[in-house]
Steps between C-alpha positions, in 0.01 A plus 500: 500500500522764226517865598226712341589860412233749584488856372562745781217750552568853384569751777191707413276190484389384847499120531152350461332819376347457153557766237168612350638784286370374162157419643477844664614673179230327293228581757599868510507536120165320474340745744659829389555430130817477293648843419583543128868586571556253783871464578478263797307411813720498808381278786694539826432271794526659843388312813196308625333475157552868415613601153558818306421505129621772262376524142775654283422650157712636216470867395287617209727492192376826346515700822716812499594429861629147477579346835608146576273227626294604799253355749145536375343344807607345830313275744556351845344154519412245765520152345382160627728198541380379157579831325147644481473875552301571817535881525649782300589858583396683286221272371566311176273678252525537123766752402400796286737446213583716202659333198 
């Protein structure tokens, strides 16, 4: 019988727990809007379907006080087993964005 190699799970990835990061990211951006200087959306899984999402943006290029990328908005989410957002704190509402 041939031995089948299986990839070992990563230490930060619990066995049998699906990763819904991309699905959560798309849902958040759909609900709050896409900032014009979006750098990245950081989705961090915690425990029992809880996630934290940070929306990072780049600084305004013509600003006299130029700082590095910073968090524009942050949310704590409760997510279903299928990756659907059930609750958000604060609520996911459209961001007031300036270009």
